[in-house]
C-alpha positions in Angstrom: 0.0 0.0 0.0 2.8 2.3 0.9 4.6 1.6 -2.4 1.3 2.3 -4.3 0.9 5.7 -2.5 4.6 6.6 -3.3 4.1 5.7 -6.9 0.9 7.8 -7.1 2.8 10.8 -5.6 5.7 10.5 -8.0 3.3 10.2 -11.0 1.4 13.2 -9.8 4.7 15.2 -9.6 5.7 14.1 -13.1 2.3 15.1 -14.7 2.3 18.4 -12.7 5.8 19.2 -14.1 4.7 18.3 -17.6 1.6 20.5 -17.3 3.7 23.4 -16.1 6.1 23.0 -19.0 3.3 23.5 -21.6 3.8 26.5 -23.7 1.2 28.8 -25.2 2.0 31.7 -27.5 -0.5 34.2 -28.8 0.8 35.9 -31.9 -0.4 39.3 -33.1 0.9 42.4 -34.9 -0.4 44.8 -32.2 -1.1 44.4 -28.4 -4.5 46.1 -29.0 -5.6 43.3 -31.4 -6.7 39.8 -30.6 -4.3 37.0 -31.4 -4.0 36.2 -35.1 -2.2 32.9 -34.4 -2.4 30.6 -31.4 0.5 28.2 -30.9 0.5 25.4 -28.4 3.4 23.2 -27.5 3.2 20.2 -25.0 6.6 21.1 -23.5 9.2 23.9 -23.4 10.2 25.0 -26.9 13.1 26.8 -28.5 12.5 30.5 -29.5 13.6 29.7 -33.0 10.7 27.3 -33.4 8.2 29.8 -32.0 9.3 32.5 -34.5 9.4 30.1 -37.4 5.9 28.8 -36.7 4.6 32.3 -36.2 6.0 33.5 -39.5 4.5 30.5 -41.4 1.0 31.0 -40.0 0.8 34.8 -39.7 -1.7 36.0 -42.4 0.0 39.4 -42.8 3.3 37.7 -43.5 2.0 35.2 -46.0 -0.5 37.1 -48.1 0.6 37.2 -51.7 -1.3 40.5 -52.2 0.0 42.5 -49.2 3.0 41.2 -47.3 3.6 43.5 -44.3 7.3 43.6 -43.3 8.0 43.0 -39.6 9.7 45.7 -37.6 12.1 43.4 -35.7 13.4 46.1 -33.5 10.0 46.5 -32.1 9.1 42.8 -31.9 8.3 41.7 -28.3 7.9 38.4 -26.5 5.9 39.1 -23.3 5.3 36.7 -20.5 1.6 37.4 -19.8 1.4 34.8 -17.0 3.8 36.6 -14.6 2.7 40.2 -14.5 2.0 40.6 -10.8 5.2 42.7 -10.1 4.5 45.0 -13.0 0.9 45.5 -12.0 2.0 46.5 -8.5 4.3 49.1 -10.1 1.4 50.4 -12.2 -0.9 50.6 -9.3 1.7 52.4 -7.2 2.5 54.9 -10.1 -1.2 55.6 -10.6 -1.8 56.1 -6.9 1.2 58.5 -6.7 0.0 60.5 -9.7 -3.5 60.8 -8.1 -2.0 62.0 -4.8 0.2 64.6 -6.6 -3.0 65.9 -8.3 -4.9 66.1 -5.0 -2.0 68.0 -3.5 -1.9 70.5 -6.3 -3.9 73.7 -6.6 -3.8 73.9 -10.3 -6.5 72.4 -12.5 -4.3 72.4 -15.6 -1.5 70.5 -13.9 -4.0 68.0 -12.6 -5.3 67.5 -16.1 -1.7 66.8 -17.3 -1.2 64.2 -14.6 -4.5 62.6 -15.6 -3.3 62.3 -19.2 -0.2 60.5 -18.1 -2.3 58.2 -15.8 -4.6 57.3 -18.7 -1.7 56.5 -20.9 -0.3 54.1 -18.2 -3.7 52.5 -17.7 -3.9 51.6 -21.4 -0.6 49.9 -21.6 -0.9 46.1 -22.0 1.8 44.7 -19.8 3.9 41.6 -20.0 7.3 40.7 -18.5 9.4 41.2 -21.6 12.1 38.8 -22.7 14.9 41.3 -23.1 16.7 40.0 -26.2 16.7 40.4 -30.0 13.9 38.6 -31.8 15.1 38.9 -35.3 14.7 35.4 -36.8 18.0 35.4 -38.7 19.9 36.5 -35.6 18.3 33.9 -33.5 19.2 31.1 -35.9 22.9 31.9 -35.9 23.3 32.9 -32.2 22.8 30.1 -29.7 22.4 32.5 -26.7 19.5 34.1 -28.4 17.6 30.8 -28.8 16.5 29.9 -25.2 13.9 27.4 -24.2 10.6 29.1 -23.6 7.9 27.7 -21.3 4.7 29.3 -20.0 2.1 31.7 -21.5 3.4 34.4 -23.8 2.2 37.0 -26.3 4.4 37.5 -29.3 4.0 40.9 -31.0 5.4 41.2 -34.6 4.5 44.7 -35.5 4.9 46.7 -38.7 7.3 49.7 -38.6 5.5 52.6 -36.9 5.6 56.2 -38.1 5.5 57.9 -34.6 7.2 58.0 -31.3 5.5 58.8 -27.9 6.4 61.5 -25.4 5.2 61.0 -21.9 5.9 62.0 -18.3 6.2 65.6 -17.0 4.9 67.1 -20.2 1.8 69.1 -21.1 1.0 67.0 -24.2 1.2 63.3 -23.5 1.0 61.2 -26.7 2.3 60.5 -30.1 4.3 62.7 -32.5 5.5 62.0 -36.0 8.9 60.3 -36.1 11.4 62.2 -38.3 14.8 61.2 -39.3 17.6 63.0 -37.4 15.2 64.8 -35.1 16.7 65.4 -31.7 15.1 64.7 -28.3 15.0 68.4 -27.6 12.9 69.0 -30.8 10.4 66.3 -29.8 10.2 67.7 -26.2 9.6 71.2 -27.5 6.4 69.9 -29.1 5.3 68.1 -25.9 6.0 71.2 -23.7 7.7 70.0 -20.5 6.1 71.1 -17.2 7.7 73.3 -14.6 8.8 70.3 -12.5 10.2 68.4 -15.4 13.8 67.2 -15.5 15.4 69.5 -18.0 18.9 67.9 -17.8 18.0 64.3 -18.9 15.4 62.4 -20.8 14.9 58.7 -20.9 14.7 57.0 -24.3 12.9 53.7 -24.2 13.8 52.2 -27.6 11.3 49.8 -29.3 13.3 46.7 -28.1 12.8 47.8 -24.4 16.3 49.2 -23.9 16.3 52.3 -21.7 18.9 55.0 -22.2 19.3 58.1 -20.1 20.3 61.0 -22.5 21.8 64.2 -21.3 20.0 67.1 -23.0 21.0 70.3 -21.1 23.2 72.9 -22.8 26.1 71.9 -20.5 25.9 68.1 -20.9 24.0 67.5 -24.2 24.8 64.3 -26.1 23.2 63.1 -29.3 21.3 59.9 -29.4 19.4 58.1 -32.2 15.7 57.7 -31.6 14.1 54.8 -33.4 10.5 54.8 -34.8 8.2 53.5 -32.0 10.5 54.7 -29.2 9.1 56.4 -26.0 10.7 59.6 -24.6 10.0 59.8 -20.8 10.5 63.1 -19.1 11.0 62.6 -15.4 9.6 64.6 -12.6 12.0 66.6 -10.5 12.0 67.3 -6.7 9.7 64.5 -5.8 9.1 64.1 -2.1 10.0 60.7 -0.4 6.5 59.4 -0.9 6.8 59.6 -4.6 10.5 58.7 -4.9 9.8 55.5 -6.9 7.5 57.2 -9.5 10.0 57.8 -12.3 11.6 54.3 -12.0 8.3 52.6 -11.9 7.0 54.3 -15.0 10.3 53.6 -16.9 9.9 49.9 -16.0 6.3 49.9 -17.3 7.4 51.5 -20.5 10.2 48.9 -21.0 7.6 46.0 -20.7 5.1 47.2 -23.2 4.8 46.4 -26.9 4.2 48.7 -29.8 
């Protein structure tokens, strides 16, 4: 009887491990759209296989009439099963923005904070796999072809024509991307607020990499800004209760898809 119970426990552990190793991937061209392709694997699978299967089944990549090139720099593989930490950061950021508005005696400033809060609410979050997803690069670079297991969303977007400017600015939202346009030129259109950091701006590139760019007259450095990037203007002079606001928002922006 004892042997039978032990065998049952062991089998249960084995089947539990197998179940946990199942991999689901929902493939789309935009996080605002439903999945165009649903992939299911009974076990962990190499990233190369996921990308290959996605390309073979994605309608916009296989239509003879209108093949839409994939913007690989903006492609994102998001773990949508483990988002608890990110959701905590979002909730904390939204709470802090609301409290900053309540403490302000300026209806226009409150409206600007509300715009930023709405932008953050609309982000579809997933713990991003921070690595290149270009299919050719994955095939020739072993370190870029890990085993994947769990529940993921794979976003294979077309090349965007805009960037976004958010943070301590009067006009949160998208502006047209233009070749060789500087951060300062984009920020001028977004109109930084009085408590905006005017020495640095964060550039979150489409692949999730975050770069802190000096932009003041005394420290300015040039930096390429790719289509689909986000410029985040941080808030200055935050009291201790809001000290995590800038870092939380940057982390949210890194873990979003185009």
